[in-house]
Wavefront OBJ file of the C-alpha trace (Angstrom):
o trace
v -13.145 -14.262 11.546
v -9.859 -13.800 9.582
v -9.632 -12.325 6.275
v -6.947 -14.011 4.412
v -6.408 -12.210 0.562
v -4.114 -13.341 -2.062
v -2.866 -10.489 -3.989
v -2.458 -11.149 -7.997
v -3.830 -10.721 -11.425
v -6.764 -12.919 -13.209
v -6.972 -14.877 -16.076
v -4.566 -17.452 -17.918
v -2.475 -14.766 -19.436
v -1.049 -14.113 -15.422
v -1.634 -17.277 -13.799
v 2.014 -18.524 -14.052
v 3.581 -14.534 -13.298
v 6.025 -13.969 -10.132
v 2.793 -10.999 -9.684
v 0.455 -13.925 -8.710
v 2.733 -15.903 -6.410
v 0.313 -14.930 -3.593
v -2.336 -17.076 -5.225
v -0.201 -19.684 -5.964
v 0.285 -20.161 -2.497
v -2.906 -19.219 -0.962
v -4.808 -21.965 -3.755
v -2.545 -24.923 -2.091
v -3.293 -23.731 1.551
v -7.234 -23.792 0.337
v -6.709 -27.030 -1.473
v -5.073 -28.825 1.381
v -8.181 -27.803 3.945
v -10.751 -28.998 1.239
v -12.047 -25.569 0.426
v -13.149 -24.467 -3.033
v -13.169 -21.330 -4.535
v -16.558 -19.733 -5.656
v -16.315 -17.644 -8.609
v -19.809 -17.190 -8.379
v -18.397 -14.420 -5.994
v -16.784 -12.108 -8.596
v -20.096 -9.886 -9.448
v -20.892 -9.121 -5.959
v -17.184 -9.080 -4.052
v -15.063 -8.606 -7.496
v -13.269 -11.405 -6.507
v -13.301 -15.383 -5.715
v -13.998 -16.390 -2.126
v -13.443 -19.470 -0.062
v -15.007 -19.914 3.437
v -13.739 -22.631 5.918
v -11.278 -23.001 8.795
v -7.593 -22.664 8.241
v -5.434 -23.378 11.129
v -8.511 -23.750 13.441
v -10.036 -20.409 12.923
v -12.894 -19.340 10.854
v -11.739 -17.673 7.705
v -12.710 -15.620 4.312
v -10.275 -16.493 1.669
v -10.330 -14.029 -1.150
v -8.555 -14.010 -4.692
v -9.426 -10.133 -5.852
v -10.326 -10.254 -9.781
v -9.988 -6.827 -10.380
v -6.069 -6.811 -11.149
v -3.458 -5.871 -9.119
v -3.891 -2.298 -9.266
v -7.306 -2.290 -8.000
v -7.440 -5.148 -5.451
v -8.358 -2.473 -2.633
v -11.914 -2.325 -4.197
v -12.566 -6.314 -3.832
v -11.134 -6.038 -0.209
v -13.452 -3.566 0.858
v -16.197 -4.793 -0.296
v -15.723 -8.432 1.259
v -14.236 -6.536 4.595
v -17.274 -4.459 5.178
v -20.052 -7.187 4.064
v -18.583 -9.836 6.368
v -17.617 -6.895 9.501
v -14.043 -8.171 9.430
v -11.727 -4.909 10.562
v -8.102 -4.630 8.907
v -6.060 -5.703 11.839
v -7.770 -9.109 11.359
v -6.278 -9.331 7.622
v -3.917 -11.427 6.344
v -2.479 -10.759 2.887
v -0.102 -12.733 0.986
v 1.421 -10.846 -1.950
v 4.834 -11.428 -3.839
v 7.846 -8.966 -3.058
v 10.639 -8.063 -5.420
v 12.493 -6.547 -1.974
v 12.770 -10.053 -0.854
v 15.259 -12.095 -2.166
v 13.761 -14.736 -4.136
v 12.265 -18.131 -1.641
v 12.732 -15.748 1.290
v 9.049 -14.908 3.391
v 8.739 -12.312 5.384
v 5.668 -10.900 7.918
v 5.046 -7.564 8.896
v 2.035 -5.682 10.513
v 1.190 -2.259 9.250
v 3.598 -0.209 7.209
v 3.724 1.301 3.788
v 3.135 -0.160 0.315
v 6.878 -0.173 -0.677
v 6.074 0.454 -4.104
v 3.446 -2.508 -4.324
v 0.172 -1.379 -6.545
v -1.869 -4.128 -4.858
v -0.629 -3.235 -1.398
v -1.235 0.546 -2.123
v -4.660 0.061 -3.252
v -5.749 -1.771 -0.296
v -4.157 1.343 1.755
v -6.021 4.188 -0.397
v -9.679 2.062 -0.495
v -10.071 1.148 3.029
v -7.993 4.244 4.762
v -5.859 1.286 7.047
v -1.996 0.591 6.805
v -2.390 -2.026 10.089
v -3.318 -5.013 7.942
v -1.133 -7.873 8.229
v 1.311 -9.149 5.649
v 3.218 -12.227 4.285
v 5.485 -11.115 1.660
v 6.864 -13.677 -0.747
v 10.430 -12.715 -2.431
v 10.384 -13.327 -6.183
v 13.749 -11.218 -6.268
v 14.671 -8.461 -8.646
v 15.647 -8.941 -12.672
v 19.208 -9.930 -12.896
v 21.907 -7.202 -13.397
v 23.854 -6.031 -16.217
v 27.808 -5.367 -15.778
v 27.029 -2.054 -15.732
v 24.588 -2.611 -12.885
v 21.173 -1.534 -14.936
v 18.483 -3.975 -14.533
v 18.344 -6.653 -17.120
v 14.818 -6.154 -17.629
v 11.875 -3.929 -16.543
v 10.522 -4.865 -13.093
v 7.051 -4.287 -14.465
v 8.223 -6.925 -17.277
v 10.009 -9.319 -14.556
v 6.941 -9.528 -12.791
v 4.703 -10.323 -15.504
v 6.841 -12.715 -17.520
v 5.794 -16.573 -17.348
v 7.354 -18.440 -15.065
v 7.815 -22.482 -15.843
v 4.854 -24.501 -14.384
v 7.623 -26.489 -12.206
v 9.285 -23.459 -11.133
v 5.971 -22.053 -9.925
v 5.597 -25.995 -8.053
v 8.538 -25.740 -6.486
v 8.547 -22.234 -4.966
v 5.001 -23.093 -3.374
v 6.298 -26.440 -2.080
v 9.463 -24.472 -0.693
v 7.655 -21.286 0.615
v 4.608 -22.874 1.988
v 5.729 -24.238 5.807
v 7.079 -20.686 6.544
v 3.943 -19.078 5.302
v 1.552 -21.553 7.215
v 4.126 -20.348 9.945
v 3.009 -16.970 9.580
v -0.011 -17.086 9.488
v -0.551 -19.468 12.505
v 1.615 -16.496 14.121
v -0.504 -13.689 13.260
v -3.690 -15.172 14.164
v -2.463 -15.910 17.589
v -1.596 -12.357 17.958
v -5.198 -11.379 17.352
v -6.719 -14.035 19.876
l 1 2 3 4 5 6 7 8 9 10 11 12 13 14 15 16 17 18 19 20 21 22 23 24 25 26 27 28 29 30 31 32 33 34 35 36 37 38 39 40 41 42 43 44 45 46 47 48 49 50 51 52 53 54 55 56 57 58 59 60 61 62 63 64 65 66 67 68 69 70 71 72 73 74 75 76 77 78 79 80 81 82 83 84 85 86 87 88 89 90 91 92 93 94 95 96 97 98 99 100 101 102 103 104 105 106 107 108 109 110 111 112 113 114 115 116 117 118 119 120 121 122 123 124 125 126 127 128 129 130 131 132 133 134 135 136 137 138 139 140 141 142 143 144 145 146 147 148 149 150 151 152 153 154 155 156 157 158 159 160 161 162 163 164 165 166 167 168 169 170 171 172 173 174 175 176 177 178 179 180 181 182 183 184 185 186 187
């Protein structure tokens, strides 16, 4: 069994922010697979889960509802309950160091300043899980080279709904390809 994790923040306020790019993409993958999210799992797992087949693999899908900085708590609860080792986790998350619209897969490594990944590493003591990084880019630069906006403000500012839909449509095929490759590596 695999654990597909999307990182983001709960609530309507954050729904259409770049920090929720992982939620956007996993929501669409789940929808296409005919899966629904169980909000009743938040008390037990600190997140919404769904169960089913994704690309012919048995999967638990997880969206932590702990806010990004505490995502590891939810991930660890689900992984321990379903006895899924960290080598079988695939985390889908935003990445400001990738140009907007790019996707990168990676196994293991550091957190790269991403607080959701940092939380997962701290809670589990592991760093060997797979990552699918979604490039959201960085804030624009001013003429003097300084950032025009604080990174946190950039990640948490509202993104128009049409941009969200375009982003998901553009990146989803590459994300799916990366996930399939990661599944093959762990057979």
